[in-house]
C-alpha positions in Angstrom: 131.8 136.1 -94.2 134.5 138.0 -92.2 136.6 135.2 -90.7 138.3 132.1 -92.1 136.4 128.9 -91.4 139.0 126.5 -92.7 142.4 125.9 -91.1 145.2 123.2 -91.6 144.6 120.2 -89.4 148.0 120.7 -87.7 146.6 124.0 -86.4 144.3 122.2 -83.9 144.8 120.3 -80.7 142.9 118.7 -77.8 141.7 122.1 -76.5 139.9 122.9 -79.8 136.8 120.6 -79.4 134.4 123.6 -79.8 136.0 124.5 -83.2 137.2 121.1 -84.6 134.8 118.6 -83.0 135.9 115.5 -81.4 137.6 113.7 -84.4 139.3 116.8 -85.7 140.7 118.0 -82.4 142.1 114.5 -81.6 143.6 114.1 -85.1 145.2 117.6 -84.9 146.6 116.8 -81.5 148.3 113.6 -82.8 149.7 115.3 -86.0 151.3 118.0 -83.9 152.9 115.4 -81.7 154.5 113.4 -84.5 151.9 110.7 -85.2 151.6 109.5 -88.8 148.3 111.3 -89.5 147.4 112.1 -93.2 147.6 115.9 -93.8 144.5 117.8 -94.3 142.3 120.7 -93.2 139.2 121.3 -91.0 136.1 123.1 -91.9 135.4 124.5 -88.5 132.1 124.7 -86.6 132.0 128.4 -87.4 131.3 127.4 -91.0 128.3 125.3 -89.9 127.0 128.2 -87.6 127.4 130.7 -90.5 125.5 128.4 -92.8 122.7 128.4 -90.4 122.7 132.1 -89.8 123.3 133.3 -93.4 121.0 131.1 -95.5 118.0 130.9 -93.3 118.6 127.2 -92.7 118.8 127.8 -88.9 115.4 129.4 -88.8 114.0 126.6 -90.9 115.5 124.0 -88.6 114.0 125.8 -85.6 110.6 126.0 -87.2 110.3 122.2 -87.1 109.1 120.4 -84.0 111.4 119.5 -81.2 114.0 117.1 -82.1 112.2 113.8 -83.3 113.6 110.8 -85.0 110.7 110.9 -87.5 111.6 114.3 -88.9 115.4 113.6 -89.5 114.7 113.3 -93.2 113.0 116.6 -93.4 115.8 118.4 -91.6 118.5 116.9 -93.9 116.5 117.8 -97.0 116.8 121.4 -95.9 120.6 121.4 -96.3 120.2 120.6 -100.1 117.4 123.2 -100.4 119.4 126.2 -99.0 122.8 125.1 -100.4 126.2 126.4 -99.3 127.1 130.2 -99.4 129.5 131.0 -102.3 132.1 132.6 -100.1 132.2 129.5 -97.9 132.3 127.2 -101.0 135.3 129.3 -102.4 137.2 129.1 -99.1 136.8 125.3 -99.0 138.0 125.1 -102.6 141.1 127.2 -101.8 141.9 124.8 -98.8 141.4 121.8 -101.0 143.7 123.3 -103.7 146.4 124.1 -101.1 146.2 120.4 -99.9 147.2 119.4 -103.5 143.7 118.3 -104.7 143.3 114.7 -105.6 141.5 112.1 -103.6 140.5 113.0 -100.1 138.5 111.5 -97.2 135.8 113.8 -95.8 134.8 113.0 -92.2 132.2 114.5 -89.9 133.5 115.8 -86.6 130.7 116.8 -84.2 131.4 118.6 -80.9 129.5 115.9 -79.1 131.5 112.9 -80.3 134.6 110.9 -79.4 134.1 111.9 -75.8 134.5 109.8 -72.7 131.3 107.9 -72.3 129.8 109.0 -75.7 131.7 107.9 -78.7 128.9 108.7 -81.3 130.6 106.0 -83.4 129.1 105.9 -86.9 126.4 108.5 -86.1 127.6 111.1 -88.6 128.8 110.3 -92.1 132.2 109.9 -93.7 132.9 110.0 -97.5 135.9 108.3 -98.9 137.9 108.9 -102.2 136.3 112.2 -102.9 137.8 113.9 -105.9 137.3 117.6 -107.2 136.1 120.8 -105.6 132.4 120.2 -106.4 132.5 116.7 -104.9 134.3 118.0 -101.8 131.8 120.8 -101.2 128.9 118.3 -101.6 130.6 115.9 -99.2 131.0 118.7 -96.7 127.3 119.6 -97.0 126.3 115.9 -96.6 128.5 115.7 -93.4 126.6 118.7 -91.9 123.3 117.1 -92.9 124.3 113.8 -91.2 124.0 115.6 -87.9 120.3 115.1 -88.5 120.2 111.4 -89.4 117.6 109.4 -87.5 120.4 107.4 -85.8 122.2 110.5 -84.7 119.0 112.0 -83.3 118.2 108.9 -81.4 121.7 108.6 -80.1 121.8 112.2 -78.8 118.4 111.7 -77.1 119.8 108.6 -75.3 122.9 110.5 -74.3 120.8 113.5 -73.0 122.6 115.9 -75.4 120.7 119.1 -76.2 120.6 119.4 -80.0 120.9 123.2 -79.6 124.2 122.7 -78.1 125.7 120.6 -80.9 127.7 121.9 -83.8 129.6 120.0 -86.4 133.1 120.4 -88.1 134.3 118.5 -91.1 137.8 117.0 -91.4 139.2 116.8 -95.0 142.3 114.7 -95.4 144.5 113.2 -98.1 143.0 109.8 -99.0 145.1 106.8 -97.9 145.0 104.0 -100.7 145.1 101.3 -98.0 146.4 97.8 -98.8 145.0 96.8 -95.4 143.2 98.7 -92.7 141.1 98.3 -89.5 140.9 99.3 -85.9 142.7 98.6 -82.8 142.0 99.0 -79.1 144.7 99.8 -76.6 143.1 97.7 -74.0 141.0 94.5 -74.4 137.5 95.8 -74.9 135.9 92.5 -73.6 137.9 91.8 -70.5 139.2 95.2 -69.7 142.7 93.9 -69.5 145.0 96.9 -69.9 148.0 94.8 -70.7 146.6 93.6 -74.0 146.1 95.3 -77.4 143.4 94.0 -79.8 143.9 94.7 -83.6 141.2 93.9 -86.2 142.4 94.0 -89.8 141.2 93.3 -93.4 142.5 93.9 -96.9 141.4 97.2 -98.5 139.9 100.2 -96.8 139.0 100.1 -93.2 135.4 100.9 -94.0 134.7 97.2 -94.4 135.8 96.6 -90.8 134.0 99.6 -89.1 130.8 99.1 -91.1 130.6 95.3 -90.1 130.7 94.2 -93.8 133.5 91.9 -93.2 134.7 89.5 -90.3 138.2 90.9 -89.7 141.2 88.8 -88.7 141.9 89.5 -85.1 145.2 89.7 -83.3 145.6 89.7 -79.5 148.9 91.4 -78.7 150.9 92.1 -75.6 152.2 95.6 -74.9 155.2 94.9 -77.2 153.2 93.7 -80.1 153.9 90.0 -79.6 151.0 87.9 -80.8 149.2 86.1 -77.9 146.4 84.7 -80.2 145.2 85.1 -83.8 141.8 84.4 -85.4 141.5 84.3 -89.2 139.0 86.7 -90.9 136.2 85.8 -93.1 137.4 87.6 -96.2 133.8 88.3 -97.3 134.5 91.5 -99.2 137.2 94.0 -100.0 136.4 97.8 -100.4 138.8 99.8 -102.5 139.1 103.3 -103.9 137.5 103.6 -107.4 139.4 105.3 -110.1 136.6 107.9 -110.7 136.0 108.6 -107.1 134.1 106.9 -104.4 134.6 103.2 -103.5 134.0 99.8 -105.1 133.5 96.4 -103.7 134.8 92.9 -104.8 134.6 89.5 -103.1 137.5 88.7 -100.7 139.1 85.5 -99.9 139.6 83.6 -96.6 143.0 82.9 -95.4 144.4 81.2 -92.3 147.6 83.1 -92.6 148.0 86.5 -90.8 148.2 89.3 -93.3 150.2 91.7 -91.0 153.9 91.0 -90.5 155.4 91.0 -87.0 157.2 94.3 -87.7 153.8 95.9 -88.6 152.2 94.5 -85.4 155.0 95.9 -83.3 154.6 99.3 -85.0 150.8 99.2 -84.3 151.4 98.4 -80.7 154.0 101.2 -80.4 151.3 103.6 -81.8 148.7 102.3 -79.4 151.0 102.6 -76.4 151.9 106.2 -77.4 148.4 107.4 -78.1 147.2 105.9 -74.7 150.0 107.6 -72.9 149.4 110.9 -74.6 145.7 111.1 -74.0 146.0 109.4 -70.7 143.3 106.8 -71.2 142.7 103.7 -73.4 142.0 104.5 -77.1 139.9 103.2 -79.9 142.0 103.9 -83.1 141.5 103.4 -86.8 144.6 102.8 -89.0 145.6 102.1 -92.5 148.6 100.4 -94.1 149.6 101.8 -97.5 152.8 100.3 -98.9 155.2 100.0 -96.0 153.7 102.9 -93.9 151.1 102.9 -91.3 148.8 105.8 -90.9 146.5 106.8 -87.9 143.0 107.8 -89.1 141.2 108.3 -85.8 141.8 108.0 -82.1 139.1 108.4 -79.5 138.5 107.3 -75.9 137.4 103.7 -75.6 133.8 103.5 -74.3 132.0 100.6 -72.3 135.5 99.4 -71.3 135.3 97.1 -68.3 137.7 98.0 -65.4 141.0 96.3 -65.1 140.2 92.7 -64.0 140.7 92.2 -60.2 143.0 89.7 -58.7 141.8 89.2 -55.1 143.2 87.3 -52.1 141.6 85.0 -49.7 140.6 87.8 -47.2 138.9 89.7 -50.1 137.0 86.7 -51.1 135.7 86.3 -47.6 134.6 89.9 -47.1 133.6 90.5 -50.7 130.1 89.1 -50.5 129.2 91.4 -47.5 130.3 94.5 -49.5 128.9 93.4 -52.9 125.5 93.0 -51.1 125.5 96.6 -50.2 126.6 97.8 -53.7 123.9 96.1 -56.0 123.7 99.5 -57.7 126.5 101.7 -58.9 126.9 104.6 -56.4 126.5 108.1 -57.8 129.2 110.8 -57.2 127.0 112.4 -54.4 126.5 109.0 -52.8 130.3 108.5 -52.5 131.3 112.0 -51.5 128.3 112.7 -49.2 126.6 110.0 -47.1 129.1 107.3 -47.7 132.4 109.2 -47.2 131.0 111.3 -44.3 128.4 109.0 -42.9 128.7 105.1 -43.3 132.3 104.8 -44.2 133.2 107.4 -41.6 131.6 105.1 -39.1 133.6 102.1 -40.4 136.8 104.0 -40.2 136.0 105.2 -36.6 135.1 101.8 -35.4 138.0 100.0 -37.1 140.5 102.6 -35.9 139.3 102.2 -32.3 140.8 98.8 -32.3 143.9 99.7 -34.4 142.6 98.5 -37.8 143.1 100.7 -40.9 140.1 100.5 -43.2 140.7 101.5 -46.9 139.9 104.9 -48.1 136.7 105.4 -50.3 138.9 105.9 -53.5 140.5 102.4 -52.8 137.2 100.8 -52.2 135.4 102.4 -55.1 137.9 103.6 -57.8 136.5 106.1 -60.4 137.0 107.0 -64.0 135.8 110.4 -65.3 134.1 111.0 -61.9 132.0 107.7 -61.9 132.6 104.6 -59.8 133.8 101.8 -62.2 134.6 99.0 -59.7 134.2 97.6 -56.2 137.5 96.4 -54.7 136.8 94.2 -51.6 138.8 95.8 -48.8 141.8 94.3 -46.9 141.8 95.8 -43.4 145.4 96.6 -42.3 146.4 95.8 -38.7 148.6 98.2 -36.9 150.5 98.3 -33.6 147.5 99.4 -31.7 145.7 96.2 -32.7 147.8 94.5 -30.0 145.8 96.4 -27.4 142.5 95.6 -29.0 141.3 92.8 -26.6 141.9 95.0 -23.6 140.1 98.0 -25.3 137.1 95.8 -26.3 136.9 94.3 -22.8 136.9 97.7 -21.2 134.1 99.0 -23.4 132.2 95.8 -22.8 132.3 96.3 -19.1 131.6 100.0 -19.3 128.7 100.0 -21.6 125.9 97.6 -20.9 123.8 96.5 -23.8 120.5 96.8 -22.0 121.2 100.5 -21.3 121.9 101.8 -24.8 118.5 103.4 -25.5 118.8 105.4 -22.3 122.3 106.6 -23.1 122.3 110.5 -23.4 123.9 110.2 -26.8 121.0 108.3 -28.2 118.6 110.7 -26.8 120.5 113.6 -28.3 120.6 111.8 -31.6 116.7 111.5 -31.7 116.4 115.2 -30.8 118.8 116.1 -33.6 116.8 114.0 -36.1 113.6 115.6 -35.0 115.1 119.0 -35.5 116.3 118.0 -39.0 112.8 116.8 -39.9 111.3 120.1 -38.9 113.5 122.1 -41.2 111.9 122.9 -44.5 114.6 123.4 -47.1 112.5 125.4 -49.6 112.9 128.9 -48.0 116.6 128.4 -47.1 119.5 129.9 -49.0 121.7 127.6 -51.0 124.4 127.4 -48.3 121.8 126.7 -45.7 120.3 123.8 -47.7 123.8 122.4 -48.1 124.1 122.8 -44.3 121.1 120.6 -43.7 123.0 117.7 -45.4 126.2 118.6 -43.4 124.0 118.5 -40.2 122.7 115.1 -41.3 126.4 113.8 -41.4 127.0 115.3 -38.0 123.9 113.8 -36.6 125.0 110.3 -37.9 128.1 110.6 -35.7 125.8 110.0 -32.8 125.1 106.4 -34.0 128.8 106.0 -34.8 129.7 106.9 -31.2 127.1 104.5 -29.9 128.2 101.6 -32.1 131.8 102.1 -31.1 130.9 101.9 -27.5 128.3 99.2 -27.4 129.3 96.8 -30.3 132.2 95.3 -28.2 129.5 94.1 -25.8 128.2 91.7 -28.5 131.4 89.7 -28.7 131.6 88.5 -25.1 128.0 87.3 -24.8 128.3 85.5 -28.2 131.5 83.8 -27.2 130.1 82.8 -23.8 126.9 81.4 -25.4 128.8 79.4 -28.0 131.1 77.9 -25.4 128.1 76.9 -23.2 126.4 75.3 -26.2 129.6 73.5 -27.1 129.9 72.1 -23.5 126.2 71.0 -23.8 126.7 69.5 -27.3 124.2 71.8 -28.8 126.4 74.3 -30.7 124.4 73.8 -33.9 121.5 75.6 -32.2 123.5 78.9 -31.9 122.3 80.7 -35.0 118.7 79.8 -34.5 118.7 80.9 -30.9 120.1 84.3 -31.6 117.7 84.9 -34.5 114.7 85.5 -32.1 115.8 89.0 -31.0 113.0 91.6 -30.9 114.0 94.4 -33.3 112.6 97.4 -35.2 112.5 95.1 -38.2 110.4 92.5 -36.6 108.1 95.3 -35.3 107.9 96.8 -38.8 107.0 93.3 -40.2 104.2 92.9 -37.7 102.9 96.4 -38.5 102.8 95.4 -42.2 100.8 92.3 -41.2 98.3 94.6 -39.5 98.0 96.7 -42.6 97.4 93.6 -44.6 94.7 92.5 -42.1 93.0 95.9 -42.6 92.9 95.3 -46.3 91.7 91.8 -45.9 88.9 93.0 -43.8 87.7 95.5 -46.5 86.3 93.4 -49.5 86.5 96.4 -51.9 90.1 97.2 -50.8 91.0 93.5 -50.9 89.7 93.1 -54.5 91.8 96.2 -55.5 94.9 94.9 -53.9 94.5 91.6 -55.7 93.9 93.0 -59.1 95.8 96.3 -59.4 99.4 97.2 -60.0 101.1 99.0 -57.1 101.1 102.4 -58.9 97.2 102.2 -59.2 97.0 101.1 -55.5 98.9 104.2 -54.5 96.5 106.4 -56.3 93.6 104.5 -54.7 94.9 104.7 -51.2 95.8 108.4 -51.5 92.6 109.6 -53.2 89.6 107.4 -52.4 87.6 108.8 -49.4 86.3 105.4 -48.7 89.7 104.3 -47.5 90.4 107.0 -45.0 91.1 104.6 -42.2 93.7 102.5 -44.1 95.2 105.8 -45.5 95.7 107.0 -41.8 97.1 103.7 -40.7 99.4 103.7 -43.8 100.6 107.2 -43.1 101.4 106.3 -39.5 103.4 103.3 -40.6 105.4 105.5 -43.0 106.1 108.0 -40.1 107.3 105.3 -37.9 109.3 103.1 -40.4 109.5 105.3 -43.6 113.3 105.9 -43.2 113.9 102.2 -44.1 116.1 101.9 -47.3 114.7 100.1 -50.3 118.1 99.1 -51.9 121.0 99.7 -49.6 121.9 101.7 -46.5 125.0 103.1 -48.3 123.1 104.7 -51.2 121.3 107.9 -50.4 120.3 108.1 -54.0 118.0 105.2 -53.6 114.5 106.1 -52.2 113.4 105.2 -48.6 110.0 103.7 -48.0 108.6 107.1 -47.5 109.9 108.2 -50.9 108.6 105.0 -52.5 105.3 104.1 -50.7 104.4 101.8 -53.6 107.1 99.4 -52.4 105.4 99.1 -49.1 102.0 98.6 -50.8 103.7 95.8 -52.7 104.7 94.3 -49.4 101.1 94.5 -48.1 99.9 93.0 -51.2 102.4 90.0 -50.7 101.1 89.6 -47.2 97.4 89.3 -48.2 96.1 85.8 -47.5 99.5 84.7 -46.3 100.0 81.1 -45.5 100.0 80.1 -41.8 103.5 80.8 -40.5 105.5 77.5 -39.8 106.9 77.0 -36.4 109.9 79.2 -36.1 113.4 77.7 -35.7 114.2 80.0 -32.9 111.3 78.7 -30.7 112.1 75.1 -31.6 115.8 75.7 -30.9 115.0 77.2 -27.5 112.6 74.3 -26.6 115.3 71.8 -27.5 117.9 73.6 -25.4 115.5 73.6 -22.4 115.0 69.8 -22.6 118.7 69.2 -22.0 119.1 67.5 -18.7 121.6 70.0 -17.4 119.1 72.7 -17.8 116.9 71.2 -15.2 119.5 72.4 -12.7 118.3 75.9 -11.9 121.7 77.7 -11.7 122.8 76.2 -15.1 119.4 77.0 -16.6 119.6 80.6 -15.4 123.0 81.2 -16.8 122.5 79.6 -20.1 119.2 81.4 -20.7 120.8 84.6 -19.6 123.5 84.0 -22.2 120.9 83.5 -24.8 119.2 86.8 -23.9 122.4 88.7 -23.8 123.4 87.4 -27.4 120.0 88.4 -28.6 120.3 91.8 -27.1 123.6 92.2 -29.0 121.9 91.3 -32.3 119.1 93.6 -31.6 121.5 96.4 -30.9 123.2 95.7 -34.3 120.0 95.7 -36.2 118.3 98.6 -34.4 121.4 101.0 -34.6 121.3 100.3 -38.4 117.6 101.2 -38.4 118.1 104.5 -36.5 121.1 105.5 -38.6 118.8 105.5 -41.6 116.7 108.2 -39.8 119.0 110.9 -41.1 118.6 109.8 -44.7 115.1 111.4 -45.4 116.1 115.0 -44.4 119.3 114.6 -46.2 117.5 113.5 -49.4 115.1 116.4 -49.0 118.0 118.8 -49.0 119.6 117.1 -52.0 116.4 117.2 -54.1 115.8 120.9 -53.1 119.3 121.7 -54.4 118.4 119.6 -57.5 115.2 121.5 -58.1 117.2 124.8 -58.0 119.8 123.4 -60.4 117.0 122.5 -62.8 115.7 126.1 -62.7 119.2 127.3 -63.5 119.4 124.9 -66.5 122.2 123.0 -65.0 120.3 119.6 -64.9 117.1 118.4 -66.5 115.8 116.5 -63.5 116.2 117.1 -59.8 117.4 113.6 -59.3 120.4 114.4 -61.5 121.9 116.3 -58.6 123.5 112.9 -57.7 125.8 113.3 -60.6 127.6 116.1 -58.7 129.9 115.7 -55.8 129.2 117.1 -52.4 132.1 119.5 -52.4 130.9 120.7 -55.9 127.5 121.6 -54.3 129.2 123.3 -51.4 131.3 125.5 -53.9 128.1 126.9 -55.5 126.8 130.3 -54.3 123.3 131.8 -55.1 124.3 135.5 -54.8 121.2 136.5 -53.0 118.7 134.2 -54.8 119.0 132.8 -58.3 122.1 130.8 -59.3 124.5 132.8 -61.6 124.9 131.7 -65.3 128.4 130.5 -64.6 127.0 127.6 -62.5 125.4 126.2 -65.7 128.5 126.8 -67.8 130.7 124.9 -65.3 128.6 122.1 -64.0 126.2 121.1 -66.9 129.1 119.5 -69.0 130.2 117.8 -65.8 126.8 116.3 -65.2 126.4 115.3 -68.9 129.8 113.6 -69.0 129.1 111.6 -65.9 125.7 110.6 -66.9 127.1 109.4 -70.3 129.8 107.4 -68.5 127.3 105.9 -66.1 125.1 104.8 -69.1 128.3 103.4 -70.7 128.9 101.3 -67.6 125.3 100.0 -67.4 126.0 96.4 -68.4 129.2 96.1 -66.4 129.0 94.8 -62.8 130.9 96.5 -60.0 132.4 93.2 -59.1 132.7 89.9 -61.0 131.1 87.5 -58.6 133.0 84.6 -60.2 136.0 85.9 -58.4 134.2 85.4 -55.0 133.0 81.9 -55.8 135.4 80.5 -58.4 136.6 77.7 -56.1 133.2 76.5 -55.2 132.3 73.1 -56.7 128.7 71.8 -57.2 127.9 68.1 -56.6 126.5 66.3 -59.4 122.7 67.0 -59.9 122.9 70.2 -57.8 121.7 73.3 -59.6 123.1 75.9 -57.2 124.9 75.7 -53.9 125.9 78.2 -51.2 126.1 78.6 -47.4 123.4 76.7 -45.5 121.8 79.4 -43.5 118.4 78.0 -42.3 117.5 74.4 -41.9 114.8 72.4 -43.7 113.7 71.5 -47.1 111.1 73.0 -49.3 109.8 72.6 -52.9 108.2 75.2 -55.1 108.4 77.3 -58.2 111.2 79.7 -58.6 110.3 83.4 -58.4 113.2 85.8 -59.2 112.8 89.1 -57.5 115.6 91.6 -58.5 114.5 94.7 -56.6 111.8 96.2 -54.4 109.7 97.3 -57.4 109.1 93.6 -58.0 108.0 92.7 -54.4 104.3 92.3 -55.5 105.0 89.5 -57.8 105.9 87.0 -55.0 103.1 84.3 -54.4 102.5 82.1 -51.5 104.6 79.0 -51.7 107.2 80.5 -54.2 110.9 79.9 -53.8 112.2 83.5 -53.5 115.4 83.9 -55.5 117.1 87.3 -55.2 120.4 88.9 -55.7 120.7 90.5 -52.3 118.5 91.4 -49.3 118.2 94.1 -46.8 115.6 94.5 -43.9 112.9 95.8 -46.4 112.9 92.3 -48.0 112.1 90.3 -44.9 108.3 90.6 -45.0 108.4 88.5 -48.2 109.6 85.6 -46.2 106.1 85.1 -44.7 105.0 83.9 -48.0 108.0 82.3 -49.5 108.6 78.6 -49.1 112.4 79.2 -49.1 114.9 81.8 -50.0 118.0 81.6 -52.2 120.3 84.7 -52.3 123.3 85.4 -54.5 125.1 87.3 -51.6 125.1 87.2 -47.9 126.0 84.8 -45.1 124.8 83.4 -41.8 124.6 86.8 -40.1 122.7 88.6 -42.9 119.1 89.8 -42.4 117.8 87.2 -44.8 119.4 84.3 -42.8 118.3 85.6 -39.4 114.6 86.1 -40.5 114.5 82.9 -42.4 115.4 81.1 -39.2 113.0 83.0 -37.3 110.2 82.1 -39.8 111.3 78.6 -40.2 111.9 78.5 -43.9 115.0 77.0 -45.6 117.6 79.5 -46.8 120.8 79.2 -48.9 123.0 82.2 -48.9 126.0 83.3 -51.0 125.2 81.2 -54.1 126.9 83.9 -56.3 124.8 82.8 -59.3 121.4 81.7 -58.2 119.6 84.5 -60.1 121.5 83.6 -63.3 121.1 79.8 -63.2 117.6 79.3 -61.9 114.7 80.0 -64.2 111.4 81.7 -63.4 108.8 79.1 -62.7 111.3 76.2 -62.5 110.3 73.7 -59.7 113.2 73.2 -57.3 113.9 71.8 -53.9 115.8 74.0 -51.5 117.8 72.1 -48.8 118.8 74.7 -46.3 120.7 72.3 -44.2 123.0 71.3 -47.0 123.1 74.7 -48.8 121.9 73.3 -52.1 119.1 73.7 -54.6 118.1 70.6 -56.6 115.6 70.1 -59.4 112.3 68.9 -58.2 112.1 65.1 -58.1 115.8 64.6 -58.2 115.9 62.8 -54.9 112.9 60.7 -55.5 
């Protein structure tokens, strides 16, 4: 051994993760900056690596199968078998003597722990009150071996951490004979409130608290250390140092009186504030009180911390459901920096700016931590001086650009030509920069739709206003929504094409049986491989060519597959449409019939003007829907480019799956060069840790919604006996069993006559309405796709319930009243 593998704790800092591990580097950093950290030394990761290299332990570990939770015990046994090299043992003994000997705490400190998004809390071992050189050497060996506990192996696998990239250091510190100890969080771990500090405490060593052996007393403090609330502990057990080394347990006692004095709570709060300010993020800290002194034993980033709770105004509550409907899944970094920022949001900025409205930047709408979106903040558009001229600007565009002419506009024709050119480009033979260029060209092509929308959308407002004024004068204003819903759109055409596919299946007994009895994954194999179904396969392929650009989840998420990427979703829709119930009379047709019966419409000029107003309003709605559909035409070539970049990053060892490319930002992909072919090793060194950190952060946030829907619907009151209430969106009443469909992968579960209950909708959901008896949606309003199609199909719809998927139960029989916007228990009104 030619280099020292132990160094004093104060010799390490935040930049020494590779040598000291997560725990050791953080403690060294705190000690160097005046925090009350017990003195000690670190057995560095070099010692672990030397152990593997010099004893044959490394080769023995490598000889075992790939990391598997079942062989953790065999791996740990190897550490005892090979032992510790004598020189390394002697050096640890010298460091222990220099520390003054006596009782110490020996703590594992792996290089993949105490990181943002991956705490590895409790995955490696700690040994308390260790006394004597032999005991210290054994504890160090046991810490090394704890890198291979079953729990540590399983945790690493979930976090996507390569075991070959992990090393472990060991922290040896003077033992603190604690009178009381525990943990504290510098932000509220439940609510995310950054203005609160939470302290858990119990008599004796903190092991009782961190191991869950005791119910600690809990203090909720403000930032100064003042108690906001206190909950007594259970006092089940007290763990204390034993005179001969190790620890002992004895029964505790329950008390309703706080064990920490106000001065101690203020000191803990001060330490919490200082640590958070120093590290720049909320901290999870372990502490101990011995006599009158408080010590910090650990500080690591808080994980799974909800974002700071939002406080929203009336405007945000109104627009929030519209945006939340689009963000049912957390966007990836590439979603935000690519398609959203340079495509969809660029369109919103351009359109809002054309009438003098400032739309928030993407970082205001979707704030991030560690490169991952943590929250959706409903926007508040800002008016500018230019807004005063908006009516004139809109009127000018409405006169200049006639809705009936938009598909013959040269910009639309150019857009389609550009899309076709994009689809002809195969990214596989292109250089890296050229593949990135395909994505760039997709953004540029999207600007064609942006220009069209900026020009033609103003033409919607005047016809809509004119129609509503006419209906008001006729006393038929309630018919407005139903009349507009009957527009012919690409969505309605796609739905009819799906019906035709379902009819083909129904006409083929063998295929119909397969659809009725098979899962969609099996159906996809059958359709793609069975020669007997060539006709259906051809029709299905033609459908995907025409409509395969349709999004499955949201138009803002390029990471979500399109129908072409997920053909099993389309087969699920075909399965739903098999044997569909006869469609009820549509509300659009009924509304038009009722309007035509009005006495004034027997007067020919009045009739002509009113019906022309209906047609103009429908044309506007069709433009809104169809321009949305055509905008998604650029998503498939963009996704092909992204996934080709992903495949090359897999080959370079940067990511493990091509889809992981979405963890990178677009500008990071632009910065990569391929130097004539293969990506250089520096790309892996730079970007793999970024991907792993963001993936870990994303997993950490899995259970935390982007927006608390209670903020949007907190003032809503339900009448007695009402299960769920929302916006009445399509008239009528229907009874049936609840079927909760949370995403496209579940489309095939819907049965004829079910009450469809879902968190959100987009155009790909609307074919389900042909079988549903009614639809109840957490998000959305009168102008959403669900509401429009529900009115067209004549089924009741309640939108914007906020909590329908959480309150209603699968199979529960309910009555949906689309006129009142309520959901009642079946039989409640009998």
